[in-house]
C-alpha positions as CSV (number, residue, x, y, z in Angstrom):
1,X,-38.6,-19.9,7.2
2,X,-35.3,-19.1,5.6
3,X,-33.9,-15.5,6.0
4,X,-33.5,-13.7,2.7
5,X,-30.1,-12.5,1.8
6,X,-29.9,-8.6,1.6
7,X,-29.9,-7.2,-1.9
8,X,-29.6,-3.9,-3.7
9,X,-29.4,-0.8,-1.5
10,X,-29.6,-2.7,1.7
11,X,-26.7,-5.0,0.7
12,X,-24.6,-2.1,-0.4
13,X,-25.2,-0.2,2.8
14,X,-24.2,-3.3,4.9
15,X,-21.0,-3.7,2.9
16,X,-20.2,-0.1,3.2
17,X,-20.7,-0.3,7.0
18,X,-18.5,-3.4,7.3
19,X,-15.8,-1.6,5.2
20,X,-15.9,1.5,7.4
21,X,-15.7,-0.6,10.5
22,X,-12.8,-2.6,9.1
23,X,-11.1,0.7,8.3
24,X,-11.5,2.0,11.8
25,X,-10.1,-1.2,13.2
26,X,-7.1,-1.1,10.9
27,X,-6.5,2.5,11.8
28,X,-6.5,1.6,15.5
29,X,-4.1,-1.2,15.0
30,X,-1.8,0.9,12.9
31,X,-1.7,3.6,15.6
32,X,-1.1,1.1,18.4
33,X,1.7,-0.8,16.7
34,X,3.3,2.5,15.5
35,X,3.4,3.6,19.1
36,X,4.6,0.2,20.2
37,X,7.6,0.5,18.0
38,X,8.4,3.9,19.4
39,X,7.0,5.6,16.3
40,X,10.4,5.7,14.5
41,X,10.7,1.9,14.4
42,X,7.0,1.1,14.4
43,X,5.8,3.3,11.5
44,X,6.9,1.2,8.5
45,X,6.2,-2.2,9.9
46,X,2.7,-1.0,11.0
47,X,2.1,0.4,7.5
48,X,3.3,-2.9,5.9
49,X,0.9,-4.8,8.2
50,X,-2.0,-2.7,7.1
51,X,-1.2,-3.5,3.5
52,X,-0.9,-7.2,4.3
53,X,-4.3,-7.3,5.8
54,X,-5.8,-5.3,3.0
55,X,-4.2,-7.6,0.4
56,X,-5.7,-10.7,2.1
57,X,-9.2,-9.1,2.1
58,X,-9.0,-7.9,-1.5
59,X,-8.0,-11.4,-2.6
60,X,-10.8,-13.1,-0.6
61,X,-14.3,-13.8,-1.9
62,X,-16.6,-10.8,-1.7
63,X,-18.7,-12.3,1.1
64,X,-15.7,-12.9,3.3
65,X,-13.8,-9.7,2.8
66,X,-14.9,-7.6,5.8
67,X,-17.1,-9.8,7.8
68,X,-17.1,-13.1,9.8
69,X,-14.7,-14.3,12.5
70,X,-11.6,-12.9,10.8
71,X,-13.0,-9.3,11.0
72,X,-13.2,-9.4,14.8
73,X,-10.7,-7.0,16.4
74,X,-9.0,-9.7,18.4
75,X,-8.4,-11.8,15.3
76,X,-7.2,-8.8,13.3
77,X,-4.9,-8.0,16.1
78,X,-3.3,-11.4,16.1
79,X,-2.9,-11.3,12.3
80,X,-1.5,-7.8,12.4
81,X,0.9,-8.5,15.3
82,X,2.3,-11.6,13.5
83,X,3.1,-9.8,10.4
84,X,4.4,-6.7,12.3
85,X,6.9,-8.9,14.1
86,X,7.8,-10.8,10.9
87,X,8.4,-7.6,8.9
88,X,9.9,-5.4,11.6
89,X,13.6,-5.5,10.6
90,X,13.2,-5.8,6.8
91,X,10.5,-3.1,6.5
92,X,12.4,-0.6,8.6
93,X,15.4,-1.3,6.4
94,X,13.4,-0.8,3.2
95,X,11.5,2.2,4.5
96,X,14.5,4.2,5.8
97,X,16.8,3.2,3.0
98,X,14.2,4.4,0.4
99,X,13.5,7.5,2.4
100,X,17.3,8.2,2.7
101,X,17.7,8.0,-1.1
102,X,14.8,10.3,-1.7
103,X,16.1,12.8,0.8
104,X,19.5,12.7,-0.9
105,X,17.9,13.5,-4.2
106,X,16.1,16.4,-2.7
107,X,19.3,17.7,-1.2
108,X,21.1,17.3,-4.6
109,X,18.2,19.3,-6.2
110,X,18.6,22.1,-3.7
111,X,22.4,22.2,-4.1
112,X,22.1,22.2,-7.9
113,X,19.5,25.0,-7.8
114,X,21.5,27.1,-5.4
115,X,25.1,26.6,-6.6
116,X,25.6,24.4,-9.7
117,X,22.6,25.5,-11.7
118,X,22.9,22.8,-14.3
119,X,19.7,22.3,-16.3
120,X,20.5,18.7,-17.4
121,X,21.4,17.7,-13.9
122,X,18.3,19.4,-12.6
123,X,16.0,17.5,-14.9
124,X,17.9,14.2,-14.4
125,X,17.4,14.5,-10.6
126,X,13.7,15.3,-11.1
127,X,13.3,12.1,-13.2
128,X,15.0,10.1,-10.5
129,X,12.9,11.7,-7.8
130,X,9.6,11.0,-9.7
131,X,10.7,7.4,-10.3
132,X,11.5,7.0,-6.6
133,X,8.1,8.3,-5.6
134,X,6.3,6.0,-8.0
135,X,8.4,3.1,-6.6
136,X,7.1,3.9,-3.1
137,X,3.6,3.4,-4.4
138,X,4.3,-0.2,-5.1
139,X,6.9,-1.4,-2.6
140,X,4.5,-2.0,0.3
141,X,2.3,-4.2,-1.9
142,X,5.3,-6.1,-3.3
143,X,6.5,-6.6,0.3
144,X,3.1,-7.9,1.4
145,X,2.6,-10.2,-1.7
146,X,5.9,-11.8,-2.2
147,X,8.5,-13.7,-0.2
148,X,11.8,-12.3,-1.5
149,X,15.3,-11.5,-0.4
150,X,15.9,-8.0,1.0
151,X,17.4,-6.4,-2.1
152,X,15.0,-8.2,-4.4
153,X,12.1,-6.2,-3.1
154,X,13.7,-3.0,-4.6
155,X,14.1,-4.6,-8.0
156,X,10.6,-6.2,-8.0
157,X,8.9,-3.0,-6.9
158,X,10.8,-1.0,-9.6
159,X,9.9,-3.5,-12.4
160,X,6.2,-3.5,-11.4
161,X,6.1,0.2,-11.0
162,X,7.1,0.8,-14.7
163,X,5.2,-2.2,-16.1
164,X,1.7,-0.7,-16.3
165,X,1.7,3.2,-16.1
166,X,-2.1,3.2,-16.2
167,X,-2.2,1.7,-12.7
168,X,0.1,4.4,-11.4
169,X,-2.3,7.0,-12.8
170,X,-5.2,5.2,-11.2
171,X,-3.4,5.2,-7.8
172,X,-2.8,9.0,-8.1
173,X,-6.5,9.5,-9.0
174,X,-7.5,7.3,-6.1
175,X,-5.4,9.4,-3.6
176,X,-7.0,12.6,-5.0
177,X,-10.4,11.0,-4.4
178,X,-9.4,10.0,-0.9
179,X,-8.3,13.6,-0.2
180,X,-11.6,14.9,-1.5
181,X,-13.5,12.5,0.9
182,X,-11.4,13.8,3.8
183,X,-12.3,17.4,2.8
184,X,-16.0,16.5,2.6
185,X,-15.9,14.4,5.8
186,X,-13.1,15.6,8.0
187,X,-14.0,13.1,10.8
188,X,-12.6,10.4,8.6
189,X,-9.1,11.7,9.2
190,X,-9.5,10.7,12.9
191,X,-10.9,7.2,12.2
192,X,-9.7,5.9,8.9
193,X,-7.1,8.1,7.2
194,X,-4.5,5.4,6.8
195,X,-6.7,2.7,5.2
196,X,-8.5,5.4,3.1
197,X,-5.2,6.3,1.4
198,X,-3.8,2.8,1.4
199,X,-6.9,1.1,-0.3
200,X,-6.5,2.7,-3.8
201,X,-2.7,2.2,-3.6
202,X,-3.0,-1.5,-2.7
203,X,-5.9,-2.2,-5.1
204,X,-4.2,-0.8,-8.2
205,X,-0.7,-1.9,-7.4
206,X,-2.2,-5.4,-6.9
207,X,-3.6,-5.1,-10.4
208,X,-0.1,-4.3,-11.7
209,X,1.4,-7.3,-9.8
210,X,-1.1,-9.6,-11.4
211,X,-0.4,-8.2,-14.8
212,X,3.4,-8.8,-14.4
213,X,2.7,-12.3,-13.1
214,X,0.5,-13.1,-16.1
215,X,3.1,-11.8,-18.5
216,X,5.8,-13.9,-16.9
217,X,3.5,-17.0,-16.9
218,X,2.7,-16.5,-20.6
219,X,6.3,-16.1,-21.4
220,X,7.2,-19.2,-19.5
221,X,4.5,-21.2,-21.2
222,X,5.6,-20.0,-24.6
223,X,9.2,-20.9,-23.7
224,X,8.2,-24.4,-22.8
225,X,6.2,-24.8,-26.0
């Protein structure tokens, strides 16, 4: 007698359970590899590795996303470790260079507010700061999805970040929803805070990447025609 495939509420509950278990595993791997890199050098590569694993699951068929052999912790660890080593130098460079630029903008804002008091400069710095923060929402997905030269990641992330503003809005709403979940269920902050915040960022930034890729493909086809 063949076993029936779970449906409806039962299927949804199983998928939610697998998703939560995957999130816990991802959180543990992120913590371990952040510590392994001495926190300072481990944080950004571990974050990028979380995004890489999420990207692979989000692009897989529904039935294979968070179950099967690849969802076992030992297999996830091998996958995570491989990308962590591969991305170590480049992701630290991208992370700290981006952070340094944003920090410089914040310092400039403080100096302008305290001493120069120029309204045009103030608003110009705010625009640059907002653009930099939006860029950060996309750079991890761009790094995980494409094989580019170091400086090309900055350009590609900027292009995708301005291509579809509705996805940026969706990311912000997703982070608000994640925060609301943490307020309602504080225990999640111990077990899955990193994947909880990364999931809406990766999901909607992936949509923006696909949109830009489709536009480029259509333009290429029209050019050939």
